[in-house]
C-alpha positions in Angstrom: 42.1 150.9 -7.3 45.4 151.9 -9.0 46.9 148.5 -8.2 44.0 146.8 -9.7 44.6 148.9 -12.9 48.0 148.0 -13.3 47.5 144.4 -12.8 44.8 144.5 -15.6 46.9 146.4 -17.9 49.9 143.9 -17.3 47.3 141.1 -18.0 46.1 142.7 -21.2 49.6 143.2 -22.5 50.5 139.7 -21.6 47.3 138.5 -23.7 48.5 140.6 -26.7 51.9 139.4 -26.7 51.1 135.8 -26.4 53.4 134.3 -23.9 55.3 136.2 -21.0 58.8 136.6 -21.6 61.6 137.8 -19.2 64.9 139.2 -20.1 67.9 138.5 -18.3 69.6 141.5 -17.3 73.5 141.6 -17.0 73.4 143.7 -13.8 71.5 140.9 -12.1 74.0 138.5 -13.0 76.9 140.8 -11.9 75.1 141.3 -8.7 75.0 137.8 -8.0 78.5 137.1 -8.2 80.7 137.1 -5.0 83.3 139.7 -5.2 86.1 137.4 -5.6 85.2 136.6 -9.1 86.4 139.8 -10.4 89.6 142.0 -9.8 89.1 144.4 -7.0 89.7 148.2 -7.4 93.4 149.2 -6.6 95.0 145.9 -7.7 98.0 146.1 -9.6 98.4 144.8 -13.2 100.6 142.2 -11.6 98.0 140.9 -9.2 95.2 140.7 -11.7 97.5 138.6 -13.9 98.4 136.2 -11.1 94.9 135.8 -10.1 93.1 135.7 -13.6 95.8 134.7 -15.9 96.7 136.6 -19.1 94.1 138.7 -20.7 92.6 137.5 -23.9 93.5 141.0 -25.4 95.1 144.0 -24.3 93.4 146.9 -25.9 95.2 150.3 -27.0 95.9 152.6 -24.3 93.7 155.7 -24.2 94.5 159.2 -22.7 97.8 160.4 -21.5 98.2 163.3 -23.8 98.3 165.7 -20.7 99.4 165.3 -17.3 95.7 165.7 -16.0 94.6 162.8 -18.5 96.2 159.6 -17.2 96.7 156.7 -19.3 93.8 154.1 -19.2 94.9 150.6 -20.1 92.1 148.1 -20.8 92.4 144.1 -20.7 89.7 142.0 -21.8 88.8 138.5 -20.1 86.0 136.2 -21.1 83.6 137.4 -18.4 84.7 141.1 -17.9 87.0 144.0 -19.0 89.5 145.6 -16.6 90.2 149.3 -16.8 93.5 150.4 -15.4 94.6 153.8 -14.6 98.4 153.7 -15.0 99.1 150.4 -13.5 96.0 149.9 -10.9 92.4 148.7 -11.5 89.9 151.5 -11.4 87.0 149.6 -12.8 85.7 146.1 -14.1 82.9 145.8 -16.3 81.1 142.4 -16.9 80.5 141.5 -20.4 77.4 139.6 -22.1 77.3 135.9 -21.3 74.5 135.1 -23.7 73.3 136.9 -26.7 69.8 137.4 -25.0 71.4 138.9 -21.9 70.7 142.6 -22.0 74.1 144.5 -21.2 77.0 146.7 -22.4 78.3 146.5 -25.8 81.9 145.0 -26.3 84.7 147.2 -25.8 85.8 149.5 -28.7 89.1 148.2 -30.1 
């Protein structure tokens, strides 16, 4: 009974909005890529540069004011932003490929 109610509600919403529209989620694109397309956690800055070339931009370092706050460096590439703690990759964030894709905002400069 509940399933029938959900299907009927979905059909009613589709009828009201006209045509069905599907958004592309950034996470779907990121999950479908093999790991070799982005830098791996723990790689050095030299390894990232050797594998992916020079970044399109090197953003201002953040942190480092205290010993417990390590310096975080950010390099931007067309498809992702690489975050380094000191000189090692700690995270990679994919950027939007198309305007209709739902995902993170560009990095703060």
